[in-house]
C-alpha positions as CSV (number, residue, x, y, z in Angstrom):
1,M,86.1,-28.1,-48.9
2,T,83.1,-28.6,-46.7
3,S,84.9,-27.9,-43.5
4,S,86.3,-24.7,-45.0
5,R,82.8,-23.6,-45.9
6,I,81.6,-24.3,-42.4
7,D,84.5,-22.3,-41.1
8,R,83.7,-19.4,-43.4
9,I,80.0,-19.5,-42.4
10,R,81.0,-19.6,-38.7
11,T,83.4,-16.7,-39.2
12,L,80.9,-14.5,-41.1
13,L,78.1,-15.1,-38.6
14,Q,80.4,-14.5,-35.6
15,M,81.7,-11.2,-37.1
16,E,78.2,-9.9,-38.0
17,L,75.9,-11.3,-35.3
18,Q,78.1,-12.3,-32.3
19,P,76.1,-15.4,-31.6
20,T,75.9,-16.8,-28.1
21,Q,75.1,-20.2,-29.6
22,L,75.9,-21.4,-33.0
23,E,75.7,-24.8,-34.7
24,I,76.3,-25.4,-38.4
25,I,75.4,-28.7,-40.0
26,D,76.4,-29.7,-43.5
27,E,73.5,-31.6,-45.1
28,S,75.0,-31.6,-48.6
29,A,75.4,-35.4,-48.7
30,K,71.6,-35.8,-48.4
31,H,71.3,-33.8,-51.7
32,I,73.8,-35.6,-54.0
33,G,72.3,-35.6,-57.5
34,H,70.2,-32.5,-56.7
35,V,70.6,-29.7,-59.3
36,G,72.1,-27.3,-56.7
37,A,74.6,-29.9,-55.6
38,A,75.8,-30.5,-59.1
39,G,77.2,-27.0,-59.2
40,G,79.2,-27.6,-56.0
41,A,77.1,-25.4,-53.7
42,G,76.2,-26.9,-50.4
43,H,73.1,-27.4,-48.2
44,F,73.5,-26.2,-44.6
45,Q,71.5,-26.0,-41.5
46,V,72.3,-23.2,-39.0
47,H,71.1,-23.1,-35.4
48,I,71.8,-19.7,-34.0
49,K,71.1,-17.5,-31.0
50,S,72.1,-13.8,-30.8
51,E,71.2,-10.8,-28.8
52,Q,70.8,-9.0,-32.1
53,F,67.6,-11.1,-32.6
54,L,65.9,-9.8,-29.4
55,G,62.6,-8.1,-30.2
56,K,62.8,-9.0,-33.9
57,S,60.5,-11.2,-35.9
58,T,61.7,-14.5,-37.2
59,I,61.8,-13.0,-40.8
60,A,63.9,-10.1,-39.6
61,C,66.3,-12.5,-37.9
62,H,66.5,-14.6,-41.1
63,R,67.3,-11.5,-43.1
64,L,70.2,-10.7,-40.7
65,V,71.6,-14.2,-41.2
66,Y,71.2,-14.0,-45.0
67,Q,72.8,-10.6,-45.0
68,A,75.8,-11.9,-43.1
69,L,76.3,-14.8,-45.5
70,D,75.5,-12.8,-48.7
71,S,79.0,-13.3,-50.2
72,M,78.5,-17.1,-50.0
73,M,74.9,-17.4,-51.1
74,I,75.3,-18.2,-54.8
75,K,78.6,-20.0,-55.2
76,D,79.0,-21.8,-51.8
77,I,75.5,-22.2,-50.4
78,H,72.6,-23.5,-52.4
79,A,70.2,-24.1,-49.6
80,L,70.2,-22.8,-46.0
81,S,67.9,-23.9,-43.2
82,I,67.9,-21.5,-40.3
83,L,66.7,-22.2,-36.8
84,I,66.6,-19.0,-34.7
85,Q,66.9,-19.7,-31.0
86,Q,65.5,-16.9,-28.7
C-alpha cells in the first residue's frame, strides 16, 4: 500500500506542479504506534523543486503542495514534511 501511496503522491504533484526534481520518502515505519499511524495514514517527506515556486514565499509553496495533495490529506497522509528546493 505504501508504494501505491507514493505513486499517487508523485502523480498528483507531477500533474499540478510539474516538478523538475521530486523525491518522496515514506517515514511511516518511524511512527508505528503513533495515533495517526493507527488509522493507517502515513508519514511522508517530500523534496520538491518546481518553476511554479519561483518568486513565492516558502509558505505559498507549501500551500501549493498541500493543495495538490488535498484528496490524500486525511485518509492517506497523516504527516507531511516538505522541503522546497529553489
